N, C-alpha and C positions, 0 to 999 in steps of 0.2 A: 151626858155619858162622862163617868169618869173617867182620869187619865189610868192608863195600864200600872198598876204598879211594876216598877223597875228593880229587878235582882242586883243586890251587889257582887260583882264579881265578876259579872256574865257577860261577855266581848261579844261586842254586837258592830253589823257592819253599819248602823246608822250613824254610830258616834265619833265615823270620822270626821263630824259636820257639828256646829255646835246648832244645840237646841232651840233655837225662838219660842217662845208661846204665841200660840195660835188659838182661832177662837173657831164657833163652830158657823153654818150655815146662816142662818134665820133664830136661832138659841127656839128651836123653838121645843118646847115643855116634853120628855118623855114619858109615855104612860110606863107603866110596870112591862105590859107587855114590850115594850121598846127596850127598858133598859134590862126584860132577860133575851132580850135578840141580838145585844151589842155583840160587838165582830171578836173571834175568839182572840186571846190572849196571844201575843206573840210566844214560843215557846223557845226552849233555850235555845241557845243559837245555831242556827243550820242545823235542830234536832229535824223528827218528822211531827208533822203538824199535829196539835193537841188532839186524843179519842175522841173528842166531845164535836170536833170542827162538823157543822152539818151542812146540807145543803142550805145557802140564806132563804130558800121558799118554805122551808119545813119552821116552822114555831111552834113554839111549848104549849101545853096543852092551855096554858094561861092566858095564850093568845089567841085563841077558836073562839072567845066568845063574838058577839055578833058586832059587827060597826070593824074592827081590830085591824080587819084587810083596807079597810076604806082608808081608816088614819093611815096606816104604813105606807100606800099608795099615793098622798096625800106630801106626805114628806119626802120621799124621792123625786114625785114630781117639785118640790120649790128647792128642792137641791139641783136638779137637772135646770130648771132652770137658772140657777146661782148660774151655775159652770159654762153654762150655753149664754148666757144674756148677751155678755157684749165682743162675743165674738163674733169675723165676718163669717159670712156663708162655707166658705175652705178653710178656713178655722176649725168650727163646728164639724166640721164632713172629718178633717185630720183627728178630732178628739173623738170622735164617735166608733169611727170604725175601727173598733179595738181585736177583733179576731182577726187574724192571719198577717202575712207578711207586709209590713205599710210603708211606703219611702216618702218622708215627707220634703221635699223638697222649698226649703225658708230660705229665701234672701235675705240681705242682708236687711236688718234693721223690721223683720218680717213680723216679729212675737214669737220667736220657737222656743223660747223656756214659756212663755205664756200657755201655747201650745200644750206643753211638754207635759205642765204643770195641771193644766186644765185635766188633760189625757187622761192620767193617774189618778188625779180627783175623782172623772166619771168614773173610775171602774172600781172607785174607792165606795163613793156614797149615792151610786145608782147604780152598778149591775154590784155591789156589795162582794167585790175579791179582796179577800181576806187582804190587807193593806203589806202582809209579808211575803206575796207570794209575786212580790213587782219588784222587780231590778231595776234601776237608773242610774247608766252609764254616762261619765261626765271626763272634759278631761281636765281639770284645774277645778282644788278644793271651793274655790270662790263660784265657781259655775253648781258646782253638788250644793252648796249652801243656799245661793239665789233659788236654786228649784224645791230643796226641803221647806224657805219661809214659804214660799205661795202656798205650797201643799197644805201645809199646815195650815192659815189663813182660808183655805178653802175646807179642808176635811177637819179641823182641828185635831186632837192630842193623836185621832188612829193613824193622823200623817207622819208621827214620828216612827214608824213602823215601816215605812217604807226604805227599803233599802237602798241606800242613793248615795256615789264617791266617785273615786276615780278609778280608770283601771289598774293601776297599780295600787292602788290602798287596797282596795278589794281581792285583785289577787293575793296579793299579800298576807289580806286572812287565812284566805282561803287554803294555801298554802301552809298559814301556821297553824291551822288545823287538822290538813288532812295532809302534809307535804311530805309524810313519815311514809306512805304508801311507794313516795316515790325516792325514799331512802335520805329526806331530809333531813334536820336536827329542826325542831319547832323553837328553836331557842336563837334562829340565824339573825342577823347583822343585817341591815340596810344600809348600802356604801352609797351615798351622795355624791353628786361631781366633785368635790373636794378628798373626798374619799378614797373615790376610784385614784384622781393622779396622785395622791399621794403613796398608794400601795402602786402603780404602774412606776415611780421613780425607782422603789425598793426593788422591781425586777430591772431594769434599767440598771442601777448599781451593780447588780449581782453580776450582768450581761455585759457590764465596762463601755457604757456609752453612755452620752452626755443627755443629759434632759432641758434641751433647746432645739430649738431652727426643728428640721425636719426630724426630728425623732425628739420632740416633745410631748408629753405623756398625753395633750389633750388630742393634739394629731393623731399620734397610735391608738388611745383608745376612740376616736372618731370612725375610724377606718374599725375595729373589732365593733363597735357599736351598728355602724352598715352593715356587716356580714351578722350580724343573729341579728338586723331589722328585718333582713331576709331569709332566714331562718338559715345560713349556709353554716356549716363549719370554719370557726376562728382560724383555725391551725390551716385553711383552704387559702388565707389571701396572702398573693401574689406582694415577692420582696418589692423593697422601696431601693430605689438607686437615688445615692444622695448625688448632690453637685459635687463634691468632693470624688465624687470614680464610688464611694465607696457602696456596698451595697447591705441592707438591715433588712436582718429576715423578720416578719412581721410577724409573719404565719408562728414562727419559737416562740417571740414575745407575747402571742396572744394566748398560748397556749401553756407559757409560764404564767399568765396574768391570771387565766382559768384557773388554775393548779392553786394559786395564792390567794385568792377569791375563798375557795375551798377549803382550804387550810385556814384560814381566819372564820373559816361558819361564817359567811358573808355574803350576800347576792346582791348586784346591782340593778339599776333600773330595768334593764334586759332579760336579767336573768328572773324579774317576780310575773313575765307574761310569756318569759319561753317555759319554764317550768310548769307555770300553770296551763299550759296548752298540753305539757308533756305529761301531767293528771291528770289532766283527761284521757288521752289516749291511752295510757299505761293501766289505770284503772277504772274499768269501765263503772263498776259497784260504786266509786267515788260521782262520776260524772248524771248518774242516773238518779242519785241524790238530789243534787244540783238542781236538775231538769226537771223533777218534782217539787222541789223548793220555790224557785223563779219561774213562774209558769207565764209571767207575760214579761217581757224586755225590752227596754227604752237605750237609744244608742244616741245620746246627743257628741255634733260634729262628726259625722261617719264619714267625710271627707277624711277628716286625719287620720285615719286609723292605719297601722301597719299589719304587716303579714300576719303576726301573731293574735294582735287585738282580732285580726279577721276570722282566724278561725276559732277562738274562744268561743266567740259570738257566733260563729255557726254551729259551735257542738253544743253549746246550751240551748238555743232556738231547735234544736232539728226532733224533739218531740212532739212540742204543741204547734211550735211555727208561729208562735206568739208574737213575732219581733218589729219593734215599728225604730225605725233608723231614722234621724231629722240630720238634715246637714244640703251644702249649697257645695254645687262644684266649683263655683266660682269664686268661693274661699279654700280652696285648699290647695298651703303654704308653706309645711311641712312636707314636700318630696325629698329636702335635703337629708333628711334627718329618719327615712323610713317611711314615709305616708302615703299610700299608694293609690289615688285617686281615681284608678280603676273599680275600687270596691264600693264607691256611688255611683259610678257609672255604667258597670256590670251588674247592678243589682238584679233588677229585673231578669238576665240571665240565670243569676242565681237562684233566686226567686219568681218560678215565669206566672204562679199565682199570684204575683205583691199586687198591691193598689199603689197609684201614684198621684199624689197631691202634691200641689204646688201651689205655696203659698207667694203670690209674686205683687200684694199690696204691702207698702212700706210705710210706717209708720213714725221714721226716723228725721229724711233727711226732706229737704227741698227738693223740688222737681229734676230743679237746674242740674246738681249736686249728682242726680242718680242721672239724669243724661250725660253728663260728663265720663261718670264712672263707665258706664255701660259703654261707651264710646271707645273705652279703652280696652277692655275685657272682652269685648264680644270680634277683637280681630283672634279671640283664640279657637282653635277647631277643638279640641278635646274638650267640650261642654254640652249642656242638655240647653235644648232652648225656651228661652224666659227670659222675659223684660220687666223689673220691676216699677212700679205706678206709685202716682201717693194723690191723697186728697190735698196735701196740704201746697202752700204757696208755693208757686214756681221759685222764689227768695233772688239773691241778691246774683251778679256775675263773683264770678270764682276771681280770684285777680292773682292777677301770674306778676313776681319779681326778680329778676336779673340784676346780681350782684359781682361784683368784682369777685371776689374773692369769700371764703367764708366769714371772718370778721365781719365785713357787711353786713352777708345774709345773717348775719347772728341779730348784729346791732339793728338789724329794721323787722327785725321778728319781734323783738324787744318793744321796740318804739312802739309798734301797731301793737300789744299787748299792754304796754302802757296807754292806748287812746282807747280800747275793749275795757278796761277798767275805770275810766273815767281819770285818769292819774295825772290826762293835759289837756283833758277840755275839750278834746276834736268832738264834732259834732256825730264820730263814730262811735258814741260812747254806750249806745243803746242798741239793746237787742230790740231786731226784728216782730218776736212774740210778744213778750208784755211789755215792753218797752222800760225795762228796769237795769242797770249796769251790769257788764257782767261783773264776774266774779273769776278769782282765778283758776278755780278750781274749776270753771266751765271750760277751760283751754289747755288744749294741748298740743305739744311740738313732738310731730313724728320723724321719724330716718332711719336711712339703711342698715348702718352699720352703727355700733357702739361709740367707735371714733368721733364721729359727727359730733355728739353732745360737747366735748370739750368747749368748743367757739360761743357755741349758746351756757353752756354752763358761766363761763367769763360775762359774758355779757350781761346777764343775771344778775350777778357779782356788784359787777358795778351801776348796774342802774338801780337794786338791790329789790330784786324781784321775787321772793319768795318760790322755790322749785321742789320738786321731789323728780328723782329718777327711776321711775321706776324699769324693776328689773336690773336695777345695779348692785351696788354689796346689798343681801338679802342680811335682815335680822339674822338666822338662824345659819348665816355666814360669819358672820362677826365674830372675831376669836374670841373674847372673853366666853361668847355663848357657845361655839363650838368646843371650847375648852370643857366648860360645864358639862355638855351634851356626852362630848368623850368620856368623861368621868365618870358621872350617870351607866353610859357603854360597857366599859369596861367591871363593873357591878355584877353583870349580866351575862360578861361571857369574858370566856377560859381565851379565846385563842384571836380579838379581835386587836391584831400587831397596829395595827395605824393605831387606833385611839391609845392603845397604851405605850407607843412611841410620842406620838404629843402630849403626854400631858406629865409622862417620867418623873419630868424635869421643871415641869410648870404648877408653883413656884421652885426656884432652883431649889435645888435641895442635895448637888455635888454630883449629879450623875452628869457623867460627862459625852460627850460623844462618841469619842473613846470603850465608856464603857455598855453603851448599847451597842456597839461594832459589837462587844465580844459576846454579848448575850443572844444578838441577834444569831449570829454565825454558828452559838451551838446550838441554838432553837432549830436554825438548816440540819446543821448535821446531823442531831438524834432525832427530827421529824416530832418536837414535839410541840405542843399548844405556845403561847407567847409567857403566857400567866407561870405555868412548868419552867420555864427555863428562870422566870424571877426567882419563882423559889425557888430552887437549885443553886441560885446564885446566891442569893440570902443563908441558905444552911452551909455556904462553902463547899458547893458539890461543885464549881465549875471554875474549872483552876488557875484560868487567867486573873481573873479577879480577889484579890487582897485585901485588906487593910481598911480602909475609908470606903475604898470603893462598895467592896460588900456590907459596908455597914451601914452606908446612904441607902443601897438596894433593899438590904432589909428594913430598915424603914419605910421605904415607900410600900414594902408588901403589907408589910405589920399594918399601915394605915387601912388599902386595899381590902383587907381581913375584918378591919374593924367597920369598914362602913358596909362594907358585904352584909353582917351579922345584922346592920340595919333595917337592912333590906326588906320587908314583907314585916314589919315591926313602924317603925316612922309611917305616918301617910306620906305621901309624895311631896308636898312644899316643906314639909321640917324634913327630908331627908334630903333635899337639896339643900336647906340651912344648913345642914350639919356636916358635909361634904364641902361644903365652903370655909365652913370653920375651922374644920381638923384640919384641912388640906395647906390652909394657911394662906389660901385664897384672896377669899376679904381681906387679909389683913394687907396683901401685896397691894392690893388698888386704894387703901388707905392712907395715900400716900399724901394724901392733900393737894394736889394736881386736878385740873378742869380735865384732864384726859381720865384722868381716875375715878372722877366722879360720874363721868360720860358711861365710861365702863362699869361703875357700879351701876348704873341705873338701868344697866341692857339688861342686870342681872335680874334686877328688882323686876323685869318687866316678864324676864322667862319664868320669875319664880308665880307670878298671875295666871303665864300660862297654866304653869302645874295643877292651878286650881279648877281647870275644865274637868278634872275626872275626878273629881270627889264620890262618884256615885259607885267607883269600879272599886275594886280591893287595891291592898299598896302595890304589891306583886303586879297588876293587870295596868294599871296608871300607868308605872312607869316601863312598859315594855310599850300599852297605848302613845306615850308621849315620844319615845324612841320612834317609833315606825312615821309617824305621822311631820315627827321636823324631818325629817329625811326625804318628804315627799312634796314637800313645799313646792309650787311652781312660782317664777317669775310671777307671774300678772298676780298672785297671791297677797304681792309688796304694796298693789295700788292701795291710796287710801283715798275715796271718795272722796269722804266727809272732813279731807286736808284744806284748808283755801288756799292753794300752792297751784301754781303752774306746773303739769305734766310734761315731761321730757322721758318718751318711748321710744323704745325702736318699733317699728312695725311688726315685726311679727309678735311681740307680746302686749300689740293695742287691738289684737282681735280680740272681740269679745266687749269694747270698753267702749263707749262715745262720750260724746261732748256739744257742746254749743259753738263751738270754734274750733279747727283745725288747722294747722298748719303743717306743709310733710314738706322737710328742705333735702337738700341734695339731689334733686332731678336730673340728674346727669347721664350720660353715656359712660359704662365700663364701674358707673358706682351704683344710680339706679334707673336702669337695669345696670348689672355687674359683669363685670370682665368675662369671669366666666360663664355667665350665659350669652353674654354677643358674640365668645369664641365658639360655643356649641352647636350656635343656630347659623356660622359662616365657617366651618369649620370641613376639611374633607366628605365627612361623613354625618352630616347636618344632624342636630336633634333638635328640635322646636322643644322640647322639655323643660328646659332652664327657663328659656326664652318666655312660655306659659306661665309657668309659676309667678316669674318677676308681674306680670302683666297682671297676676289674680293677686297680685301683695299690691299691687297699687288700688285697686278695686279696692281692698281692704282699710287701707289707710283713707282713701277717697271717704267714703259709707262710713267712719266712722263720724262724722260730722253731721249735724242735725243744721244750723243756719248757716254757717260760712265758712268757706275753704282757700284755706292761702295758699298758692304754688311756688317755690321758689329754687332756683340753678345760679350756682357761679361760677365764671368765666376758668378761675383758677381755684385751687384748692389743695390747701397746705396736706393733707389726709392722705392725698394722693401722686406727693413727690417721691423720688429717690433723693439721694445726698448730692446736692449743688444742679437738682434738675426741678424745672416748674415743671406742672402738670396742668396743659390749657385741656379742658373741657369742654364738650358740646352739648347742649341744650337736650332732656332724655326725650327717647320717641314719641315716650307717653303722654309728651304732651306736644306732638304734632300731630297726634291722636285724638284731641279732645278738639270739637270744633272751634272757629272760631270767637262766633258771639257768642259762645258757652263764656269767655273771659275778658277780663279788664286787665291793662298794661300794655306795653309794647310791642311789638309785633317782633316775631319771633327770628333772627336773622343766623347769618355765619357772624364766628367767632373772634372777637378783634385777634388781630397778629398783634399781641403786644408782647410774648414770650418766646424764650430759644430750649435749646439744651445747655444749660449749665453754665450760659455766659449772659450777659447783660444786656440783649439783644433790643431795648428800650429806643423806639425813634427818638434823634436828637433833638428834634422838635417838642416834642411832650419832656423829654428831659430839662429845655430852657424852662421850661415852666412851675417843671415837678424836682429838677435836681437831680443829676448823677446820682442813680442807686438806687433810686428812687422803689423800685421794685424788686432790690434784690431781697430781701425777706417776704416776699410775697403778700406784704402789710402795708403798701405805699397808696398813695391816695390816689383815688381812681379818677380818672379825668371826666367831669361834668358829672359827676358824683350828685347835682340833685335833681340831676334828669328821671328821679323815679319818685317826684312827688303824683301824689294819688290823680289818676283824670288825664295826667301828658304823659307824652314820649318822650324818648331819650334823646337831649341833642346828639347827635353825628352818631347815633344807636344805626348799625348795620342791617341792611336790608336784604332780607331774603336774595340770593343768589349775587349779590352783588358782594367786594371783598370788601374789608374792614380798612379806610385808608386814612390814615389817623391826621397828612396833612391838612388833609380837603376840610378834616373836620375840626381842627382846633380852633378858630374862632369860635365854635360856639362851644366846643367843650370848656374852654378858658373863660366865655363869660358863665356856664354855668358852673363853674366850681365856688363862684362865692358865696351861691344860691345851696351850697351842699348842705350844708348843716340843717335846713329847713326840712332833707325828706329824710334824719336821721340816719347820713351817709358817714356823721364823721364820729368818730370815738379812737380807743387808744389807739390804735391802728395809722391815728395819722400823726399824731403825737410820738408815738416810735418812728417814725419813718425818719424825724427828725432826728435821730439817735445812731442811725447806720450810715457804718464807715463808708468814702468814696470809693468807687469802685475803684478806682486808680490805681492809689497810690496808700490805701489802706488809712486814710488819716479821717481823722472828725470833723465833720463841716464845723464853720465858724457860725455862732448864732449872729440872726438878722441886726444888722444894726435898727435902732430905733424909727419910728415915720411919726412923723409932726402931721397930725389932720387938724385943719382949723373945726374949732365949737363952732357952729351954726345955732343959736337960737330956736327951742323946737322940733329938732332933728336929731337923730342918733346920730352918734359921734362913732357909735361901735358895731358894726354888721356883721351878721352871720358868714363865718369863715373867716375872720379877723382873726391874727398872730397876737397874741402880747402876753405879754412879764411880769408876773407880778413880785414885789419886793420880797415876799414872806415864801411863794408857795411853789417859784418860778414859771418857766413858761404853758401857755393853754390856748387853746383853739375855742372862738368865742362861738358859744353854740345857740345863742338866741339874744337878744337883747327887747325891751320896750322903754316908751319912754312912762313915769308917772307925774304925777300933777308937779314934782318938784326934782323930780333930778331920773336916772337911766337905772335899769334894770338892767346888770349885764349874769348869763351865764357862762360859764367855762369851764370847756375841761379841761382838766389840767394835765400836764406830761408823767408825772408819778401816781402811780394808780392806788396809792395808800390813799391821796388827795383826793381822787377822784372826780367831780363837777359840784360846782359852788354858784351859790346868786348872790352876786355884791351889789354894791351902792357905788355908780363911777366914780362918785364926787368924794369917796371916803375910802376909797381902792388904790387908788396912785400907780394905775395900770400902764403901762409902757407898748404900745403900737409897736409890732417889730416885723408884721408882713399883714 
């Protein structure tokens, strides 16, 4: 069957995701009757079904000849075998149960995306449901793209007609088409997180409040978003009392923010959902049309839906009741932003005739990893009864590491990564499944908060490990990309004040803050769109502006008018070219600097993105670009094909999987968070935050296929206040994992090494490591060598016993010399030499050279030796080995710009200093 012709300029839901090519089932040649019975072409977007749509069992006269029905049955049987052939019994049941409400409880790694794709393919290829009657809703563009690719591989071109997208993208298009029924201007713009914060800054400025601390835009917007997700009036948010004693009326700020959005003809992410619910509630005829349009509904990650999403889906499914939701209550991790786990737990109450299917066979992880994850999440009360199992091997023990602080933890992780990728020649460099060396892209480091990435990134830089921070600065949040998109947005909106203010003086065109403030005040006073205020200022109607200021505004207005005249005339890529040229942005970046070249490269990448919409009209292409770039999620920045180590927050890791996973920072009050700990133990105990933290641990652990590493630090800089040190306890999640599933030292009480704001390092440790050694939390960790694989830590605290430094000093002193072998030496040790003496603030004197006799056939330099080089200064011996005629010494130098170097001892002229 030939692909359905695509009409230029038609706005369709499925174009939210790139459309890869697909193939048919078994390439069976169509007969004339088969061709005649091809699925009907999709009608104009969201219109009524074409008049020639017929029951699939009714065939044209040409197909009534003898044998044709049997041929068609053979085609359907072939497709059915293709769709169901590689599914396990419960997966097949989920695929073939197509009528009525269905709850598919799909555990981590149980193949839920496969089930969704095969279920939709079964509807289209076997049950002959027109593909445009099917809606599939996901939470990320990445998930929607993967789902669509799989459907197309199964059913070919017909799969492109299935409507698949995120809640926000689908609701945005519904509102753009039918929002006028509730008073929306269909040319509304979507404000992303950055835009929302800029708008809130304007509101705070008008109220005379500073945009920082407890009144920072993010905090206030968070309170507003939580109210919207619970479908409460933001104007009823209780006031916030600041530490200074001042009370801030959040409700008033919320009302002003909502009014500012309306004035800018803008919707934020929450509004897209709320207004879509309101549209269906206030316009029954609109709801009826969509109910007929989408008769088979599928929702992925149902456990993460909030109340507006729940109500929107329930309204759509109310007529035909063909609703299939896929989710796992054990992976509900977004309660903090409004997700309600009750939506999945109470599904059978909402739909009493629902069929419940459990997918408990895991295809990703080893049984040992599954058992460890289950031991944590099973402590929760609010969960359905299920336990994952696998036919995979039992697997390796989980390796646990305890570090003195986050620098040591980061260095251990990076050294392990070196071993796994084969760069250190370790016995650990082979994968358990296929015997090949790991690639960096096979490995991820997960952590609870973004702040934790700092130490890990620094360690990667020191060791030359390529990495990507998923959920870091998004491509569409980079300054030059945001500028270009803001320019494009003002071409389509008169009221988008945030975008106008962003570009009015970029590149610099002599329009300063004072001029912008005058126009801003005029617009507020007159109640007109920002563009109209600019036009009047250019024409001299804003009295406070004259001379050069008015002329500069007039030039900007002329630029925007010229660019607006090109919209709909030039294809989108050429419009972007024209914009960058006429605005002077290209010339601004052509300054010969490396930064300018990098920023220009990002704009060229944006231009490449604009070519995705070539099959739309120029105006529709522009609208689609602006809509989709505003809705990109953090996880969409993950590059699975890039050979880089992935650093990801646990939340952003949802839906991803890796051969090897490190989870860092498993400490009480970090993971689980202090807020969860306090909520569980307060006067009115609330177990929900702790249960969500436990589910987050489960999600992180089940990202691993082959190996899992868990680490915690006794001291963490990210938890310190000024002049104090934070001493952490191991996370309860570590204690909930059975000991026989882990390797590493026994868990015990924390070492008593730090006090509150003073140096309380025991004197006997200072004798070995020097006064002030723990002052900055980067001191030498006594007994660092204790963490060699397969060995315990000398002097490690035993559960139930306090740590006694004097008792364990000998063992720790002996272990110190072996520290480098376990990867515990790095910049942290070198910086300890620079610490000022805690008593008098003077810098400690450099140690005097040490003479060590040269013994033939023996190493002169030992791991942990302090040395001095005539050119590169002080360093620590990381490793050394004898060659046939010399000794190779690897040294970590104090200067981070020098880093590590491997030298021949006979030529290096090294001086032993300690």
